[in-house]
N, C-alpha and C positions, 0 to 999 in steps of 0.2 A: 536192479541192474544185472545181478548175477543170473536171475531167472531169464532175463532177456538174452544174455549171452548164451545161456544153455539152449534156448530156442533156436538161435542162429547157428549154434554148433550142430543142431539136428538138421538144419537146412543144408549146411555144407556136407554133412554126412550123407544125406539123401543124394546130393549131387555126385559125390564119390561113388555111391551105389549105382547111380545112373550110368556111369562109365563101364560098369561090369554087366555084361549081358545076362548073367545069372540072377542079378538082383534088380535089373532094370525095371521090370514090370511093377514091382512093389514101390520102387523109388518114384516112378511116374505118378502112381496113385497118391503117395504121401505128399509130393510137391503140389499136386493138384488140389489137395485139401488145404494147403497153406496159401494158395494164390490170392485169396481175398483177405487174409489176415496180416500179411506183411507187405507194407507199402513199397519197400525196396527189393522185393523178390525179383522183379523184372530186371533191374540192373545187375543183380547177382547172377541171374541165369544168363543174361547176355554176355557178361564178362568172364564166365567160367569156361575153361577149356573144354571143347568138345560137345557142349550142351546143345548148341543150335544144330550141329550136324546130326546128333542123335534124334532130336525132335523131328527133323526132316526125314530121317531114315524111317521113323515110325509112320509118318504120313505116306511116304512113297511105297511102303510095304502093302498099303491098301489098294494101290492102283490096279493090280491084276484082278481084283474082285469087284471093280466098278460095274462090270457087266454081268456079274454073277450073283445069285442069291445066297451062295454058300460062303458066308464070311463068319468066322468064329467070334464068339463074344470076347474072347481074349484079345484078338487083333483089334476088334472094334473099340474096346475099352482103352487099349494102349494108344490108338490113334486119337480117340476123343480126348484123352488126357494131354496128348501132345498139342492138339489144337487149342485146348483151354490155356495151356501155358504160353503158347504163342499169342493168344488173346491178351494175356496179362502183359506181355512185352509190347504188343501193338498199341495198347491203350495208355501206357505209361508215358508221362511227359518226357522223361529222360531217355527213353529207348524207342519211341515211336518213329522219330526221324531216321534212326539207324535201321530200323525194321523196314521202312519204306525204301531207303536207298539201296538195300540189298535185294529188293524185289522178291523177298521170301513169300509174299502173298500169292505169287503166281503158282506156287506149289499146291495151293488150296483150290485153285480154279477148276481142276477136274471134278471136284465134288459139286460145283455149280453147273458144269457143262453136261454131266451125265443125265440121261433120261431114265435111269434106273430109279424106280419109285419104291424100291425095297426099304423097309423101315430102318434097317441098319445104315444104309447110305443116307437116308433122310436125316438120321441123327447127326451124321458128320456134316451134312449140308447145313443143318440148323446151327451147328457149332461154328461153321465158317461164316454164316450170315451174322451171327452174334458178334464174332470177332470184328467184322467189317463195321457193323453198326456202332460198336463201342469205340472203335478207332476214330470215327467221325462224330462221336456223340456231342462233343463241344464245338462243333462246326470248324474243326481243324482244316485250314485251307490247304496245307500241303498234302494231307491225307486225301481230301476230296479231289484235288487236282491229279494226284496219282491215280485214283480210281478212274477219272475221266480219260487219262492218257492210256490206261490199260484196257480201255474199251469194255468195261464191265457192264455198262448200262444195258446192252441187249440181253446179257445173262440174267440180270435182275428182273428185267421186264418179262422174260420167259418164266421165271419163278412166280411172278405175280399172276401169270396166266394159268399155270398148271400145278403150282406148288400146293402143299398142305396149308391149312389155315395158319399154323405157326410160322411157316416159311414166308407166307404172304405178309404177315405182320412185320417181319424183319425187312422184307423187300420194299414195302411201301415207305418205311422210315428212311431207308437208304436213298431211294429216289427223291424223297422230300429234302433230305439233307444236301444232296447234290444240287437240287434246284435253289436251295437257300444260299449257296455260294454264288457270287456274281459270275465267276468263270463257268460254273455249272449251268447257270441259266443261259448265258451267252452261247455256250457250246450246243445246248439242246435247241435253242431258238434260231441259231444262224443257218440251220439247214431245215428245210420244210420236211424232208424225209425223217430226220431225227425227231422233230416235233410230232409228226404224225404217228411215229412208232410209239412215243410216250403217250400221246393223247388217246390212241386206240386202246392201249392197255389200261389206262385210267378209266376209259369208258366201260371196259369189261368189268373192272372193279365196281364201278357205279351200278352196273346192271345186276351185279350179284347181291347188292345190299338188301333188296327186299327179302331175299332168301336167308342171307347170313345174319342180318340185323347187327352187324359188327360195328360198334362205336369206334374202336381204334382205326379201322379201315376208313370209315366215313370221315373221321376227323382229319386223317392225313390226306385223303384224296381231295377233300375240299381245299386244304392248304396248298396242295400241289397245283390245283387250278388257279388259286388266288395268286400264287407266285408266278405262274406262267403268264397270267394276265397283266403282270407288271411290265412285260415287254410290249411295246406299242404295236408291233406287227402282229404278234400273237393275240393281243387284246382285240384287234380288229377282226381276226378270224373267229375267236371265241364269241364275240358279240353276235355273230351271225349263226354259229353252229353249236352254241352251248347246249349240252344234253338237257333234255326236258326234265329229267329226274330231279334237278336242282330246285324245281318249283313244285315237286311232288310231296305230298304229305308223308310219304314213307320215310324219306330221308329226314324230314323235320321231326318225325317221331323218334328216330334213332338218336338224334342229337339234342333232344328236348331238354336234357338235364346238363348239357355242356354249354355254358353261356359263351365261352370264348369261341367255340366252333360256330355257334349260331351267329355271333357277331362277325366272324370271318366270312360266313356264307352271305350274310346281309351285305357286307362291304363288296363282296365279289359281284353280286347281282346289281348293286348300284353302279359299280365300275363299268359293267357291261351293258347297262341300260342305254337305250338310243339317245338319251339327252346328254350323255357324257361325252 
C-alpha cells in the first residue's frame, strides 16, 4: 500500500511539474510513460487544475508548422505526449463523456486535415487516429455519434485514399466502427452521395489489395461491405455493382487463414446473390 501511495505521489509531483514551463517537457514524458500503468490516471489528469489547458497549448503550438517541414523534435515529442495523454482520457469510461462534451477532439482535426506528408506530421496524425480508434474501440455509441456529428467521415476517407499504411489501418477500423453503430449505418446510407463516397473509397482499398496483400485491410473492408449490405436499399445496389475482386483468388489467398473473415465474405456473397 505504501509503495502504491509513493507511485501516486510521483504522479501528483509530475502534474505540479507540468504547471511549470521549466519542467513541463520532462513532466509530459514522465506522465506519458505512466498512462498504461495506472487505470485512474485519466480522472486524475482531467480533475487536476490547468492540465487540460496545458495539453491543448502543447497541441496548438504545432499549428504554425502544419505546412512546414521545419518542426523540431522537441516540439514534436511534446505534442505527441499531449495527444497520448488525451487518448488516455478519451478512452477511459469515467472521462470519455466529459472529453466528448467539451469538444476537445476538434483541436486534433487539423492533423487530419493537413496535406503535409512530412513524417513528423504523420506521427501526430497517427497518434490522433489511434486516439479516435481507442475512443470507439468498445463500440461506444456516444463517441461514434459525436464523430458523425463532427463530419469526420470525409477526413477519414481521405486518409484511406492517400495516407500511409499505418494511417490506413487506423482509418479503416474507424469507418468500420462507425458502420457497426446503427446510427452510423443510417447516416451513411440515407444519402446516396454519402454512400457513394464511402463505397468509392472502399473500392480503392480493394483495388490495392493485390499489391499490399494486407490482411487487416482485407478483413475490415469485407466487414464494411457486409455491414453496408444490411441496409435494404444499399443491398440492392451492391447486388448489381459488387466489385469483382470479391470473387477473385487474390483476396481469397489473403484471407485464407482467417476463418471468420472467410465466413463473412461467404455470407456477403450469399446475401447479394440473385436468389436472395
